[in-house]
N, C-alpha and C positions, 0 to 999 in steps of 0.2 A: 205531051211534050209540050213544052211554051210557046206562043205564038213569038216569031223573032221580029214581026211587027211592030212590038210592043217594047225596040229594045233601043233603048238610046248609050252610044258610045260616043264617048271624047274624042277629040285628035289624039294622035299616038306622037308623044314628044319623045325625044332622044335629049338623054341628059349626062352632064360629062362629071358623073361622079358614080361613087360604085351605089352597086343595088342597095347595099346594106347601110347607108348615108340616106340614103333615099327612104327605106323602111322607117328610119332612123327619124325624119319627118313625119310618116303618116301615124305614126303611135305615142309623138311630142305634143298628146292631146291638148296639154295647157297652152303651147304656142299659136294652135289652131288662129285663134284672132288675130294675132299679128302676120299672117300670110293668106291665111285661104278666106278669097270673098263669096265663096258660097254656101261654104258650114262652117261659119264663127265663132262656133262653139263646138265642143263635144264633150259632154260626161260619159266616164264608163270605167268599167277598171278593166278589160279587155281579156275579158274570159268567157270562153266558148258559153253559149249560153245565156249569157246575162246581158241585160240591156244597155243598151246605147241611144244615151239622149241626143239627138241633132237638134241644132238651131240655125235655122235658113233666114235669111232675111226674104222676107214675104211684098212678091210681085203686087199684090193687091193693094197693100198697106205700107208705103215706103217711112221706113223707119223702123220699123216692128219685124220680130219674130217668129215663125211660125217653130212648134215644137211637134219634134216627131221621135218618134218612141220603136225604135229595133231590136234587136238581138243580134248579138256578134255569134254568125256561123261559120267561120273560115280565118285562123289566124296563123298561117303557116310562112315564118320568115326567110327568108325576107323578097318572098314573093306574092301573097296575097292576102289580102284583108278585107274581109268581107262581111255586111251585116243586112240584116231581113226584115221586114215586116212583114206581118202574118196579118191574113184576112181575120174579122171577129164579128163578133154578134152586132157592135154598133158600127163597126166600118168596113168594110167588104175591099177596100185600097190593099194592096201586096205589091211588094217588091222585094228585089234582090239587086243589091249594089254590091259590084267586085272592084275593087282595086288594083290591077297587076303592077309586077314589076315583073322586067325580062333582063335578066343580066347581059349583056353586048361585050364585053370584057371587064377587066380587073376593076378600071376606074369609068365606066360610062352601062349604062342601062336603057332602058326603054319604059315608059309610064304609059296607061289609057285605065280607062274607067268605063262601068258600063250600069245600068240599073237596067233589069228588066221589070217590066212591068206585069204581075199577074192576075190571076183571078177573074172572077164577075164583071170588074168593072177595069181593064186591063184597056181595051180601049179606048173607051173614055179618058182615062188618067193620060195615056200618049197624047191622043187631040189634044186633051186641054193643058196641059205640063210637059210635054215630051219638049216640045222647043226652049223651054224655060229652063229644064234642065240641061239639055244639051247646052245652052250657051254659057250654063256655070259651072258643068264637067270640064269643059274648054278651057273657062277660066282655069279652076284648079289644076289645070292639066301644065295649064303656062306659069302658074304660079309655084308649083311643086317641083319645076325646073330651076328658076330661078331663086328662091331658096333652098335646094340642093347643093346646085352648083355655087351658089353664096357661099355656104357652110361649106363648102370641101375647099374651094381656094381660099379661106380667110383658115384652115386646118394646115396650110400646107407653108 
C-alpha cells in the first residue's frame, strides 16, 4: 500500500459546468498553453499505455521548462484521467497523477487532482517538490474551473 503521507492533493473546486465539458477541457491538450499554469504543454495520443509528454515551468530556472515523460494509465470519461511515471534504472522517482471529476448535477461538477509519489525516493521527492506541486495543482484546479465555466457560459 502506498504511503499516503506522500500524496499531494489540490483544493477541490465546484464547477458550474457539466462534467463532460470539464472532461473536454482536460483532454484538449493543444489548448493547455491557453489556460494551464502548471502543465503548460502536453503531447500525447491519449491512448492507454502510451507516453504522455509533460512540460512544466522549472522552479529552479525561471523561463525554462522541465520535460517529464509519463504513461497514460487511466482514461475513464468523464471522471478520471491519470498518468504515471515509473521508476527506472536511470531514474528511481515514480509518481501517479489522478485528475478526478465528480458530477454533482447535469450542469455542475467537482474537480481535484492528486499526485502520489511512489518508490524509494518518494519521501525525498515529497519533501523537495511537494509544496511546489501543491501550489501548481491548486492553480490548475482554479484554472480548470475558470476555463470550463467560461466555455459553458459562451455555449449558452
